[in-house]
C-alpha positions, -999 to 999 in steps of 0.1 A, spaced: 801 542 241 774 564 256 757 570 222 753 532 218 737 530 252 713 558 244 704 541 211 696 508 228 677 524 257 655 545 234 651 517 208 640 490 233 604 500 236 595 504 199 614 471 191 594 453 218 561 469 206 570 459 170 576 423 181 543 422 199 523 436 170 540 412 146 532 382 169 495 394 170 495 394 132 510 360 131 485 346 155 454 354 135 441 342 101 422 374 92 441 393 65 428 427 75 441 423 110 474 410 98 479 440 75 469 464 102 493 448 128 522 445 104 518 481 92 518 493 128 548 472 136 568 484 107 559 520 115 567 516 152 601 500 144 609 526 117 601 557 139 618 541 169 650 535 149 649 571 135 644 587 169 669 565 186 697 571 160 690 609 162 692 610 200 723 588 199 741 612 176 731 641 198 746 623 228 777 616 208 780 653 198 775 663 234 803 640 247 837 655 255 862 652 227 836 640 202 850 625 170 847 643 138 822 618 124 797 629 150 792 661 132 790 651 96 771 617 97 738 616 78 727 583 93 695 597 109 684 612 76 691 579 58 670 560 84 642 585 81 641 579 43 649 542 40 642 528 75 612 509 63 635 484 46 652 470 78 619 474 96 600 453 70 628 427 70 627 425 108 589 422 109 589 396 81 614 374 100 594 377 133 562 370 114 577 339 96 592 325 128 560 330 147 540 313 120 564 284 119 564 280 156 526 281 156 524 254 129 549 232 147 530 236 179 497 227 163 512 197 146 528 185 179 497 191 200 474 178 174 450 208 173 
């Protein structure tokens, strides 16, 4: 259980930064700023996920009576190679939700 706590503790900051960058991308109409913010958000989420999973497995390996899967799991390597996929999906969902909320707000307020 300590590995999960380490993962969440380490992953909270990059995930929050990714949400903020994606919201900034959704709140502008300039394509260059959107691409820059989305790229930064995906990279932040991706690196944060890779670092958090690596530290979580190190904490799991250091725990007393560590299970056998703590020493032969290749999850951090998989996240380092293919982590851009869940990062991109996460940022796309946040971007879409922000754009929909912005459009609804503008429609209701009448801007």
